[in-house]
C-alpha positions in Angstrom: -19.5 -21.3 -26.5 -21.7 -19.2 -24.2 -24.2 -16.9 -26.0 -23.4 -13.1 -26.1 -26.1 -12.6 -23.5 -25.5 -15.5 -21.2 -28.5 -16.9 -19.3 -27.6 -16.7 -15.6 -29.7 -18.1 -12.8 -29.1 -16.4 -9.4 -29.9 -18.6 -6.4 -30.8 -16.5 -3.4 -32.2 -13.0 -3.0 -30.7 -11.6 0.1 -28.5 -8.5 -0.1 -25.8 -10.4 -2.0 -28.2 -12.1 -4.4 -30.0 -8.8 -5.3 -26.7 -7.1 -5.9 -25.6 -9.9 -8.3 -28.9 -9.7 -10.1 -28.6 -5.9 -10.7 -24.9 -6.2 -11.7 -25.5 -9.0 -14.1 -28.3 -7.1 -15.8 -25.9 -4.1 -16.0 -23.4 -6.4 -17.7 -25.9 -7.5 -20.3 -26.8 -11.0 -19.0 -30.2 -12.6 -19.3 -31.0 -13.1 -15.6 -33.5 -15.3 -13.8 -34.1 -15.8 -10.1 -34.7 -18.7 -7.7 -35.0 -18.3 -3.9 -35.5 -20.6 -1.0 -38.3 -18.5 0.4 -40.7 -19.4 -2.4 -43.5 -17.3 -1.0 -41.4 -14.2 -1.7 -40.1 -15.3 -5.1 -42.5 -13.6 -7.5 -42.6 -10.3 -5.7 -38.8 -10.1 -5.5 -38.5 -11.1 -9.2 -41.0 -8.4 -10.1 -39.1 -5.7 -8.2 -35.8 -6.8 -9.8 -37.5 -7.2 -13.2 -36.3 -10.7 -13.8 -37.9 -14.0 -14.6 -38.8 -16.1 -11.5 -37.9 -19.8 -11.4 -39.9 -21.9 -9.0 -38.0 -25.1 -9.5 -34.3 -25.0 -8.8 -33.4 -28.1 -10.9 -35.1 -26.9 -14.0 -33.9 -23.3 -13.5 -30.3 -24.5 -13.4 -30.9 -26.8 -16.4 -32.1 -23.9 -18.5 -29.2 -21.6 -17.6 -25.7 -21.2 -19.0 -24.3 -20.6 -15.5 -25.4 -20.2 -11.9 -24.6 -17.7 -9.2 -24.9 -19.2 -5.8 -26.0 -16.5 -3.3 -28.2 -18.6 -1.0 -27.6 -19.0 2.7 -24.0 -20.0 3.6 -25.0 -23.5 4.7 -26.6 -24.2 1.3 -23.8 -23.0 -0.9 -22.1 -26.4 -1.6 -25.3 -28.3 -2.0 -26.7 -25.8 -4.6 -23.3 -25.6 -6.3 -23.1 -29.4 -6.5 -26.5 -29.6 -8.2 -25.3 -27.1 -10.8 -22.0 -28.9 -11.3 -23.7 -32.2 -11.8 -25.9 -30.5 -14.5 -22.7 -29.3 -16.2 -23.1 -25.6 -15.3 -20.4 -23.1 -14.5 -20.7 -21.6 -11.1 -20.0 -18.4 -9.2 -20.2 -19.1 -5.5 -20.7 -16.2 -3.0 -18.2 -16.2 -0.1 -17.8 -18.1 2.1 -17.8 -21.4 0.3 -19.7 -23.0 3.1 -20.0 -23.2 6.9 -18.1 -26.5 6.9 -15.9 -28.6 4.7 -18.6 -31.2 4.1 -19.1 -31.8 0.4 -16.2 -29.6 -0.6 -14.0 -32.4 -2.0 -16.9 -33.9 -4.0 -17.8 -30.5 -5.5 -14.1 -30.0 -6.5 -14.0 -33.4 -8.1 -17.2 -32.7 -10.1 -16.1 -29.3 -11.3 -12.7 -30.7 -12.4 -14.2 -33.8 -14.1 -16.7 -31.6 -16.1 -14.1 -28.9 -16.8 -16.3 -26.2 -15.4 -15.6 -22.6 -14.5 -15.8 -21.9 -10.8 -15.3 -18.4 -9.2 -15.6 -17.6 -5.5 -17.0 -14.1 -4.6 -14.1 -12.6 -2.8 -14.3 -9.2 -4.5 -11.5 -7.5 -2.6 -9.3 -9.4 -5.2 -10.7 -7.0 -7.8 -9.3 -4.0 -6.0 -6.8 -2.2 -8.3 -4.6 -1.2 -5.5 -4.5 -4.6 -3.9 -3.8 -6.3 -7.2 -0.9 -4.0 -7.7 0.5 -5.0 -4.3 -0.2 -8.7 -5.0 1.7 -8.6 -8.3 4.6 -6.7 -6.6 4.9 -9.3 -3.9 4.6 -12.2 -6.4 7.6 -10.7 -8.3 9.5 -10.8 -5.0 10.4 -7.1 -5.5 10.6 -6.4 -1.8 12.0 -9.7 -0.5 10.1 -12.2 1.7 6.8 -11.4 3.3 7.6 -11.5 7.0 4.5 -10.3 8.8 1.0 -9.0 8.2 -1.9 -7.5 10.2 -5.5 -7.1 9.1 -8.5 -5.6 10.8 -12.2 -5.2 9.8 -15.2 -4.3 11.8 -18.5 -2.5 12.1 -21.5 -3.0 14.4 -23.8 -5.7 13.0 -27.0 -3.6 13.6 -25.5 -1.0 11.2 -24.6 -3.3 8.4 -28.1 -3.3 6.7 -30.1 -0.4 8.2 -33.4 -1.6 6.6 -33.1 -5.2 8.0 -33.5 -6.4 11.6 -30.1 -7.9 12.2 -31.6 -10.5 14.6 -33.5 -12.0 11.7 -30.4 -12.1 9.5 -28.3 -15.2 9.0 -25.3 -13.1 10.1 -26.4 -13.2 13.7 -26.9 -17.0 13.8 -24.1 -19.5 14.1 -26.4 -22.4 13.0 -27.1 -20.5 9.7 -23.4 -19.8 8.9 -23.2 -16.4 10.4 -20.7 -14.8 12.8 -17.6 -12.7 12.3 -15.4 -15.6 11.3 -17.3 -16.6 8.3 -19.0 -13.4 7.3 -15.7 -11.5 7.3 -13.7 -14.2 5.7 -12.3 -11.7 3.2 -9.4 -10.9 5.5 -8.5 -14.6 5.7 -8.6 -14.7 1.9 -6.3 -11.6 1.7 -3.8 -13.4 4.0 -3.8 -16.4 1.7 -3.7 -14.3 -1.5 -0.8 -12.1 -0.4 1.1 -14.6 1.8 0.3 -18.1 0.6 -0.7 -21.3 2.4 -1.5 -21.1 6.2 0.2 -23.7 8.2 -1.3 -23.2 11.7 -3.9 -21.2 13.5 -4.4 -19.9 17.0 -7.8 -18.3 17.7 -9.9 -16.5 20.3 -13.6 -16.1 19.4 -16.3 -14.6 21.6 -19.7 -12.9 21.7 -19.0 -9.8 23.7 -21.2 -6.9 22.4 -24.8 -6.1 23.4 -26.1 -7.7 20.2 -28.8 -10.4 20.4 -27.0 -13.2 18.5 -25.9 -16.8 18.8 -22.7 -16.3 16.7 -19.4 -14.7 17.7 -18.9 -11.0 17.1 -15.2 -10.7 17.9 -12.5 -12.9 16.4 -8.7 -12.7 16.9 -6.5 -15.0 14.8 -2.8 -15.6 14.7 -1.8 -17.3 11.5 1.5 -18.9 10.7 2.3 -19.2 7.0 4.0 -22.2 5.3 6.4 -19.7 3.7 7.7 -18.7 7.1 5.9 -15.4 7.8 3.1 -14.9 10.4 0.4 -12.4 11.1 -2.7 -11.3 13.0 -6.3 -10.8 11.9 -9.1 -9.1 14.0 -12.6 -9.5 12.7 -15.6 -7.9 14.5 -19.2 -7.0 14.3 -19.0 -4.5 17.1 -16.9 -1.5 16.0 -18.9 1.8 16.4 -17.3 3.1 13.1 -16.5 1.0 10.0 -12.8 0.1 9.8 -10.8 -2.0 7.3 -7.1 -2.0 6.7 -4.3 -4.5 6.0 -0.6 -4.1 6.7 2.2 -6.2 5.1 5.8 -6.2 6.3 8.5 -7.4 3.9 12.3 -7.5 4.1 12.6 -4.2 2.4 9.4 -2.2 3.2 6.1 -1.9 4.9 2.8 -1.6 3.0 -0.4 -0.2 4.5 -3.8 -0.5 2.7 -6.9 1.4 3.8 -10.2 0.3 2.3 -12.0 3.6 3.0 -9.4 5.6 1.0 -8.5 2.8 -1.5 -4.8 3.8 -1.0 -1.7 1.8 -0.3 1.3 3.5 1.2 4.9 2.1 1.1 7.4 3.1 3.8 11.0 2.3 4.5 13.8 4.1 6.3 13.8 6.7 3.5 10.2 7.7 4.2 6.7 7.1 3.2 5.0 7.4 -0.3 1.9 6.5 -2.1 2.3 3.1 -3.7 -1.1 2.5 -5.3 -4.7 3.8 -5.3 -8.1 3.1 -6.7 -9.7 5.2 -9.4 -11.0 8.6 -8.2 -14.5 7.5 -9.1 -14.2 4.3 -7.1 -17.4 2.9 -5.5 -17.7 -0.3 -3.5 -19.9 -1.9 -6.1 -17.1 -1.5 -8.6 -15.4 -4.5 -7.0 -18.5 -6.7 -7.4 -18.9 -5.6 -11.0 -15.3 -6.2 -11.9 -15.3 -9.8 -10.5 -18.6 -10.6 -12.1 -17.4 -9.2 -15.4 -14.3 -11.5 -15.1 -16.6 -14.5 -14.5 -18.6 -13.8 -17.6 -15.4 -13.6 -19.6 -14.4 -16.9 -18.3 -17.6 -18.5 -19.5 -16.4 -17.6 -23.0 -12.8 -18.6 -22.4 -12.1 -21.4 -19.9 -8.4 -20.8 -20.1 -8.8 -17.5 -18.1 -7.8 -18.1 -14.5 -10.1 -17.2 -11.6 -9.6 -14.2 -9.4 -10.4 -16.4 -6.5 -10.2 -20.2 -7.0 -12.2 -23.0 -5.4 -8.8 -24.3 -4.0 -8.3 -21.0 -2.2 -11.9 -21.0 -0.9 -11.4 -24.5 0.5 -8.2 -23.5 2.1 -9.8 -20.4 3.7 -12.5 -22.8 5.0 -9.8 -25.0 6.5 -8.5 -21.9 8.4 -12.1 -21.3 9.6 -12.4 -24.9 10.8 -9.0 -24.8 12.6 -9.9 -21.4 14.2 -13.1 -22.9 15.7 -11.2 -25.8 17.0 -8.4 -23.6 18.4 -10.9 -21.3 20.2 -12.5 -24.3 21.9 -9.3 -26.0 22.9 -7.2 -22.8 23.5 -4.4 -24.5 21.5 -2.6 -23.9 18.2 -4.1 -26.1 15.4 -2.1 -27.4 12.5 -3.9 -27.4 9.2 -4.1 -30.6 7.1 -1.5 -31.1 4.4 -2.7 -30.7 0.8 -1.4 -29.6 -2.6 -2.3 -25.9 -2.4 1.1 -24.2 -2.1 0.0 -20.6 -2.7 -3.1 -18.8 -4.0 -0.8 -16.9 -6.4 -0.1 -20.1 -8.3 -3.8 -20.9 -9.2 -5.5 -17.5 -9.4 -5.6 -14.8 -12.0 -2.6 -12.6 -12.4 -3.2 -9.3 -10.6 -2.4 -7.5 -13.9 -5.2 -9.1 -15.9 -8.4 -7.1 -16.3 
C-alpha cells in the first residue's frame, strides 16, 4: 500500500517535468527531482521547492513511484531502471523515439505487476471521454472516417526558450512534429482502434532552423475498417487543434480551443459535449496525474493510456517514417492489441 503522501521522483526538468512537479505538489505528493543536466539540478530544485537527487538509481530506490519526463530518447531506459527496482511509472509521451527496449520494458512491468501510465492527457478531456464512451457503446454505428489536425509555429511554443536549443527541433533528440504531436495518433487509436497501415509524407518546409520535420501528413487505415487523415505541424501561424469523426449515423466535431464537441446529422447540428466553464489546459494534466496516484493505491484501476497503446502509437510512428522515405503504404506488424478501448480506463471513470 502506497503512503497517503506518496514519494514521487520526477526525472527531467524541462517544461513537462516542471509541470509534473508542480501538479504533484498540488495533489499532495512528496516530490523529489533528478535531471540529466546535473549542473542545473540544485538551482531547479530550489526554484521548485523540492529535494534534489543527484543519483538516479538511489533516487528511484527511495521513491514509491517515478515520473519519466526526461528527453524522449531516454524514456525507455529510465523507465526500465525504475521497473527493475519494482517502481510504478508514469511515462511522458511519446514512449520513445524508437521501439528499442519497449518489449523488455513491457515484460518487466507485467512480471512485477507494476502500474504504468502514459502521459497522453487529451484522454482526460471530459468532452472526448464522453465521445469515446459513446463510440464504445456503438450508439452511432461503425466509425467510418476521421480527420485530425494540430499545429502552431515551433518558435511560439515556449516563448522564453530558444526553440533551436530545444529537443523539439532536433530529430536525433526525438523531436519533430511526428513524435512531439503524437497525441493525435493516440486519439485515432483511442477512438478508432488498431491501425493496420500507414501512408505518410513528412517534410521540413518552414523557415525554422531545425533538423526534424515540421509538417506531417498521415493516412491511417484501421483494422476495424475505417480510415482517416492526420496533419501535424510546427508551422501554423495560429494555434489550431480539432478532430472530426464520421460514423454511420452522425458526424462529430471536437475543437480543443473551445472544448466543445458538436454532433450533426441530416436533422441538424447540436452541442454534444463540452468541458467545464472553468476549464484550463493544466486541468488535463492534473486529472491524469490524479488518476495515476489513485492507481498506486489500487492496481485494479485501469490506465487512461496504457503501455500497449503507447507501443502501438510508436509502431505507427515507425511505419510513418518508413512510408515517407519509401513513398509506399506500410503495413503494421501483427500483435494482440485489438483496440485501446479494451485495455484503457472507461471514459466514465473519474
